[in-house]
N, C-alpha and C positions, 0 to 999 in steps of 0.2 A: 265496518264493518259488523254482521248479526252477535250478537251476544247468545253462544248455544247452550241450550237447555243442560249438557251433561257437563261444561263448564262454570256450572253457577256456585261450583266451592272454592275456582280458581284467583288470586286475586295478583293484581300488576299486568300491566302490561306488557310485559317480558313472560309471564308465565301463563297467562293466556295463548302465547304467542306459539310458547312450546308446547304446547295441548294440541292448538292447530295443524300444529305439523306434523305430531304424530300421529293423529286423525289422520292425514291427507298421507304419509306414508313419502314424507319430505324425510331422506338424512342427510347426512355432508358429502357426501361423492357426489347425488346428482344437484347441489347449491354448488358445487367444486367445478364442475363438468358444465356448468350454465351459463356459472362467472364467468370459465375463461372460453368460453365460447364468443359469449356477447362482446368481453375485452377483446379478444381477436378479430372480430369484425367491425369494432368502434374504431381499434388502432388501423386495421386499414382503411377506414374509413376515414379518422385523421390523417393520414399520409398524403393521402388523394386529394384531399382537400390543403393541404398545404404545397403539397406540388403545381398544381392549380394555381396558386394564390403566387408561387415564387416567378412567374412571365416574364422575359427582359430583366432577371437579377441573377446575380450571382449567386444561391442562396439555396442549396440543393438539404433538405432533408430528409437522411432515409433512414429506416429501421433495418439495423441488423441481426445477426441473430443473436446476436450475446444480448440485443435488448429483447428481447422474443425468451431468452432462457435466463433471462433476468425476472420475466412475470412470472413464469413457470417458478422460480424459486418463492418469489413473492405468496402466489400462488401456495406450494407447499405450506411455508408458514402462517398464511391464511386458514390452510385447512387442521393446522396445527391449533389456528384460535379458532375454530369451529370447535373443533375436539373439546377444547380446552371450554366452551363460552358455546354448550351444546344449543342452549337457546336462542341465540343470536339464529334471527330472517336470513332468509337467502338474499333480498333484497341487501342488506345493509352490508351483509358477507358481496355482490355484487359493484356495490358501489366503491367498496375501501379493495377492491381487486381494480377498478378501473382507475379508482387514483393510483393505486401500484404500478400499474404499466405505463401512466402518463410519465409520472414522476422518470420511473426510465427512459423516458423518451425524451423528456424535458432536460437529461442530463448529458446528451452529446454535445454538447460542446467541448470547446476545443481543451479550456483550461480543466471541467470538471468541475469547478465551484458551484455549489450548492445554495447560495444563499438568494443564486439569482432565478431558483426556482420559480414555476409560474403555477399554481394551486387548479385542479378544477372548478367552474360554479360549485357555488354549494347550494344553487337551484335543483339544481344538476344530479347531485350525486346523496343528495338525503332520501331518508328511505321514503319506500311510496307499497301500503301494501296493498291497495289494489294491482300494482304491476303486478303484483307474484299469484293475483285470486285469479287472471287473468292467463297465468301461463298453465294452471291445472287444467288435466285432463278436461275437452268439455262434456263428457257424462257423466263428471265429478260434480259439477260446479252445478249449484242450486239454487234457484233465482229466488228472490226476496217471497216471492210472491207463490211464486210454484216449486215443486221438490226437482226435477228438472227441468234444463235452460230447451228454447226450441236451436231449429241450428241457424236462422237469423243472430239471433242473439250472440251465439255465439261466433258467428263470424265477422257482428261488428266487432265484437270485444276481442277478436284477434286482430284485426286491423286495427283497430285502438292502440294497441299492444306493440303491434311493428312499428306506427307512427311513434309512437313515444319512443321506443330502443333506438329507432333510425337518428335520430335528432342525436349530434354530439357535439359538445361545443372543447374545439381542443387549442389550447395558448403555447404559440411557436415563440422561445426565449432567445430572442434576438439582441440581444446582449451579448450573448457566446461568440457569436458572428460578427460580431468588429461596427455595431453599430448604438448608437447613443441610445441613453432609455428613453429620452421624451422620445421617440421615432418608434418604439416596439409595436408592433403589428400583431394586430387580436384576429386571426385568419379565424371566421365562422362561417362553419359550409355544411348542408344538411345533404347526407347522401339519397336520399330520397330523391334532390332537386340535382344533385349535379352528374355530368354526365363524362363520360371515359376524355374524351376531346374538350370538356369546353373549355373559352379561352376568358378569358380574362374584360372586364367592363371597363371603359378608361377611366373611371374615377380611382379601380385600382392601378391600368397601368400608371397614372399619374405620383400615386402616392407611392408606389416602388420605385417611380424617377425618381424620386425625390427622393427619397431612401440612400435610393444608390449616390446616389450623388453628393451627400452628406457621412456620406458612408468611404467614399473619396477625399470630400475634405476632412475629415477626423484622419487619416490615414497620412495624407500631407501634414498635419500636425504633430501628428507621434513622431514623423520624419525628422522633425524641429525646423518644417519649414514657417512663412512667418502668412498665416492665411487670416484674412481679416474678411471682417464678416458685414463688409460692404454691399456683398450681392445679396445676403436674405432682405425682401421686400418684407417682408415682418410689417412692420414698421414705416413699411416708407407712402411717400402720401398717393392718395387713390385717385384716379380719374374716372371720369363719369365714359360709359361705354358706348359706341359709337353703334346706333342702331342699323339693325344689319336688313339687307332688302328682305322684304316678306314682313316685318315687322311695325308694329303699327307706332304710333311715335304723333306726339303734337306738336302743331309747326308756333314759330317764335314770336308769327306777328299775326298770327288772328286767333290762336292757340285752337287753332279746328285737330278733330281729329284726322289722321290718314294712313297712307299705307304707306311705309319706306322703297322704293323701288332704287335701281342702281345709279339713275339720274336726279338721286334729290339732292338739292341745293343746299349750304350748310345757310347760319344765320350771318347777321354783316359780321359779327367782330369773332366769329369761326366757334359761337354757340350757337350747341340747337339745331334743331334742322328746320326748314323751309316748305313747306305744302305745294301740289302742282302751282295753282296760280299767284302765288306770293313768286315763286321762283318766276316763273314768266316774268312779273312785273319787273323783277328785277336785272332781268337779263339786260335789257335794250345800255341800263347802265355799264354792267357787267363787261359790254363790248366796247363802250366810248372808254372805261379806262382803260382797256387794253389797247385798243388801235392808240391813244394820247402812249401811256407807257412806249408801243412800238415804234412811235414817231419820234419822243424822246433819244432811245436806243440809237433810233437811226440819224440822228442828228448828232445825235454826242460822236459816235465812229468819224461820218464826216469830219466833225474839228476836229479829230485826231488825225484823222488823214492830213486835213489841210495841216495841221498845225506839223506832220513829220514831212511831207513834202516842201514847207514854204513854201505856201502858195498863200493868197492875200486875202480877205475876204470881201464883202464886197459886191458889187453890180460886175456879172463877166459882160464885156463887148460881145458883138453880135461875129466877128472873126474868131474867137476862141471861142465861143457856142457852135459855129461853121466845123471849128476842127475840132473838137467832141464828138460829135454826130459822126464825121466822117470817119471817126478813130474807130467808134465803136460799133459801124455797120461797113469795116474794110473790107469783109470778106464780100460784099456784096456790088463793091466798087470793081469798075471795069478798066476805068482810067481818072488817074486826078488831072490831068492835063495841066495848062500853066498856072499855076498855082505860085508860084514863086519856091525860090529853096528856101526862106523862112520858111512857110507854112508846110511845105516838104517833109523838112530836117522836124518839124514841130508833131506832125503826124508821124512820125517814126519813132519818134520818141515817144510817143503815149502806145503806140499798141506795141511796142518793144516792151513795156513797162506791162503789159498784160501777156504778154507772151502770145503775140498771136503774131508777129514774123515769121513765115513760112514761106515755102517756095513758091506759091500762088504772092502772096502779099507781094513777099522781096521784091518782084518783077513791075510792079505800081509803080518802085522810084527809079529805076533803072530808065532814063531817057538821054536819050543820043544827044551829044552836045554837052554837055552838063560835065560838068571841073571836080566837085568836090560827091564825095558820097559818105555818109558816113550809116555804117548797122550796129543799132545798139545790143541787141540779142542775139545772134547768130545761130545756136545752139539746135535750131530745128532744120536749118538747112543743109543740103546735099551737100556732094564735094561738084559734081557734074553743075551746080547751081554757081558755086561759086565761080565755077568755070563763064561761067553765064557771061558776070560781073565782066571782065574783059571781052568780051565777048558782044554784047549791047554798047556799049557804050567805052570805048578804045582813047577817047579825051580825057580821061581822068587824070587829074596834078593829084588832087589829094583822096586817099582811100582812109577810112577808119572803118576794123572788124574790132567789135567783142564779144569777147565768146563764140569764138570759130574754133571749137575743137574738132568738127569733121573735117577739117580745112588740113589736106593732103601737099604733097611734095609737087605732085604735078600741076596743083594751083597754081604755085606759089613758081613755079617754073614758068605756067602761061601766061602769068602778071609779067614777067622778066620780059617777058618777047613782045605781046600784044600792047600792054602800056607802054607806048615810047615816051610819054607825057610825064610819065611817073615822079612826081618831086616828094610828095610824105607819104608815107606807110606808115600806119601804127595796128600791129597783129595783136590781138591781148585773149591770151587761153590758144592758142593753135600749138598745141602740147605734141600732133603729128609731124610737123615741120619736123622736118631732122636736119643734124648741123651740116650734111652733105646740101642739102638742098642751100640752107641760104649761104654756103661759100658759094656754089654758080650764080643763084639771084645779085650777091653781090659784084660778084666780076660782071657777070650783064648787062649790071642797072646803072654801073659804072660813078660815074661823076654829079649826074643828074639829081642824083638823092640828096638832099636838102635836109628834109626831116626823119626819123626811124625813131619804133617802139612797139620794147617787144614786153609781153610779160607773161606768168604763170607758164614755164616750160623748165622743163630739162634738159633738152637739147641743143640752146643754145650755150656754148661753151666757148672757150679761148678761141680756139680756130676760124668756130663763125663771127666773132669780135675782130681778131688778127684780121679779115678777109674783110669786115665791115673800114676799117680804119685804113687798110691798101688799099682799097676799089671808093673809096667815099671818103677823100681828104677832104669835100668843101661841107662838109658836114655840119648845120649849125645847131638843129638840134636833136636831141639822143635822150630818152627815156629807157630806163633798165630799170624793170619794176617786177621785182617775184619771182627773180630768177635763183634755182639752183646752185649752180655753179661758179657763182660770183662772187671768185676772192681778190686778193689784192694783188697778182701777177695780173689777174685781166683786169684791174681800174687801171695798172700803170700804162698800158697800150694804149688807152686812153689822151696819154700827152701826144698823143700823132695829132689831135684833130683842136689846131690853133685856135677856128674859128667858131669855136662854143660858144653860142649865147644864153641857151638853156641846155640845163644837167641835172637829171634826173636817178639818182641811183637808190632806190626806197627799197627796204622791207627783205633783204639780202637774208637768204639764206645762214648763208655762211657769216663769220664776225670777221670785220673792215676795220682795217687797224687805221691809226692816224698818219703814217707814213705816204701808203702810197695818194691817199686824199689831197695832201700838200702839194704831193709832186704836180698833181693837175691842174690846183689852185695855182702854183706859180705860173699853169702853162700857159693854161686859159683862162685865169680868172679877171686877166683886168676888162673880159670883152664879158662876160658872163651879167645879165639880166634876171636870171631865175635860178635861184641852185633850191635841190631838192636833196635831204640826206635822211628822213624818216626812217625810222627802226638802225640806223646802224648804230648799235647801244655802246658799240666801244670809241666812238670818237669822244675824242676828250675837251678842254679847252685848250689845245695845240696847232686845234681843227678852226676852234673859232678865232685866237691868233691869227692865221692864215686868210683866216674874209675876213677879217680887220686889212690887214696891208698889200691885197689883190685885190677885191673883189668890190671897187671904186663905182661901179655901175651897177651893181644889185641892185635888185625893186623888190623883187621875192624871194622870201627867206623864207624856208620850214626844216625846221631839225623838232622835231616830233619824235617821243621816248629814247631823246638822248642822258638820262640818267645818270651818266657821266661826269654830264657840266655841270658846274657848281655857279655860286649867285654869282662871285668874282669874276670868273671868265667871263659873263655874260653882260656883263657893269662894263669890263675892259672892251668888248665887241664894239660899244654905241659911244664909250669917252672919248673923242678927240677921234671922232671918224669922221675927219674931216671931208677924202675924197670921196664921200658917198655923202651923198644932199638929201636919204633921209627913203626909209622903204616905203614900201607900197600896199604889202600886204607880207604880214612874218605872224607863222604858227609854232610859236615854243609850248606847244602840248604834255605833259607829262615830262616837261622838264622838270621837278618834283626841288630842284633847291633854290630854287627861281625866287626870291622875298623881294620886301618893297623900297630898297636901294637898289635893285637889280632893275626893279619895275620902273622908278623911277628914271634912271639912267634910259632906259627905252624909250619912255614917254619924252623926256624934254628930245635927243636926238631927232626922235621920227614921227615924234606929236602931230605936227602940221600938214604929213603927209599920208599917215595909214590912211589905207581904206578898209582894209578887211582886219581884226588881231584875234589872236586864239590861246587863251591861257589856260583850256582846261586842266582841269586836272592838278594846277600850280596850288596845292595844298597848303603852304608856307604860310603865304598870305593872311596875316592876322587880322582881327577885325579894326584894329587898331591902325591898319596901315593902309587906308582906303582916304583920307583927310587929307592927302596929295595931292584929290582931282581938282582939290578948288583953287591949284595954283596955275595947272594948265590947263590949255583948249585943243579938243578934238577937230580942228577942222573939214577934216574931208575925212572923219569915217562914218564907216554905215553901216559894219556889220563885227557884232564883238561876239564872241564866246566864251564865259564865264564858267562851262558846268563845271559840276563836281569841287567849288569850290566853295565852301559850308559859309563862309566869311560871309556871304554876298544875303544884303540883306535889301530892306525897301526903301531905306535912306541912300545906300550906294548906288541904286539902280537912279532911283532921281537927284543924287550930285552927278551923278555919267551923265542924265538925258539936259544937266544943265549947262553940261562943259564941252556937247555932242550935238550942237544944234542938225546935222544932216542923216545923224544916227536913224535905220531905219530897219535893224534886224536885232534882236537880244535873245544869246540861244541861253539858257538857265538848264538848263537838266542839273538835275541832284540839288538844285538849291530850293533845299526846304523852307530855310525862312522866310522864302519869299511867300507876300499874299498878295488877296484882292484887295487890298488898300492900295498900293503904289499907284501913284498918278505918271501914267501911260499919257504920252501925245497921239492923236488920231493916227499920225500914219506911221505910229509904230508897229513892229511888230516881233512880241514874245512869245517864245519856243521854249517848251518845256519845264513852266509852270505847274507845280503841282496840282495849285487849285482850278485850273482849266480842264485837264488831264478828268480828272476826280467829279466833276460837276455835272 
């Protein structure tokens, strides 16, 4: 400000300002009016800026009428201050007015505390005399060099004054809104650049979302929850950002500068990027590596499949290759010709395993004059084609049908009338055939039926079994497997079949007791060569005692899942069993009470005759219970199942091989202590070793 000639005798800045204001005709009312207008505009602009900065966050700052009234009250106090201090400038009053309004705006928190009030910046609130020089009437302004200012100078001064006055810095008190002190946000908005519908930037959105997350975290902490700081990545390890397509990178091989594309390859160890020439150079190597990996995966799957199927390794014969080729292209084959019953059955097994046995392929196996037919998966065959079997091959003597769920009463009735020489019939899964149909069939077929098997049906009940016993007294083989309504009353009917040599009563849905089984064994046990009682879990040592007393010709015994059988009962079965010369096939799977003493009795009685032995899941056999191997010899043993016995080790397998010269198959699923170090013979097939499957 220039010093005026009339004010040379005035001393001090306050006295000079007072004299200046008097000369210009500026009084307290004019200062208050301008200050209130400026404060109202600043408050409105600050509110608009705060609302724009609070997008995607539940923080709404509202200025109510109470706040404005507070501003008016402060204005009244300021007027009194101006009256008390007439020498104070209008800029100082306006600055104090703005501070007052901001104080009211910042005190809108929930608890009304004042220690967290955020004051306006000192740089924006300090007194600047030039601002008030520009606020005067342009006609009253005097240029430093001239008496009256030009219009251009007046417009420039007015624009400068508006720009300075339009810039307002506000501070939002976010502590009262529930956000930590270290996350207080300072929203600086320029009213000249802020639009009504302006959108926040990505950086603002990111900051607001982070504040919202921390707000929720603090709320959980205040609620008493255990909130861990592991989610904070402020001090976590940093990883190098991968260049995006279109960015510039340097090749890790040749250090050349290139542009990254979506097809750019990474370095050898996954670090850095390769340029296009270096990436092309490494393509053949990567392709060869992928090919080797795929070949190894295929070989591994083939080996695992061969292990599960029990197939032997080595070169396949020409006959096996031809059979596999025919089975692979079975849909293109018009006729199999005279290839022999063995090859025909082998092809049928392969295509049944692949679910390729259909109405079309089934006709390839219907040769007029055959006496035996086995179809291992008939679920795709329609009822009309089941009747076609009897129409095309009326000379059948043995018929085995598995998974024949679509077979109905008409088919079985047709078999009874058309198959005049039928002696063996096995129907597995024929759940649509009714009980009355079974009764009619047994009456029609009569005494010529020698072997019968049925499984997986709920319609073969007491009446059907009674008709079987009455009409087929010469029955030699009876297999009752997984029948829903097979109970003790049904079992007692079997005492009318004294010529039985094979009896299977396995996996019944109802619990069978010892008494009816003992009655049947007393009737036909002397002629039994094969007895299967798998899954009859309620049978006890009394049944084993009846087997010991009655079954002198028994060669095959399967009593798996008889959990109530004790080690003493098994021992008594084989001790002094002089009427029996030894078993060829023994299955005591999941007879969990078997101990080494009972195992020794088994080997002592049948060690020289056993060809197949299963002690699967007999977990009571301890680590020191295998020493007895050195005292016995399995002269005929070809297959043994030691699965799920955790005490089987490499030493046990080697001792077993030493006393079993003809052993060909060992099943050892779940024997985790077996390693690749065990010494095996070349002709031995070890199935289930983890090292073979995981390699």
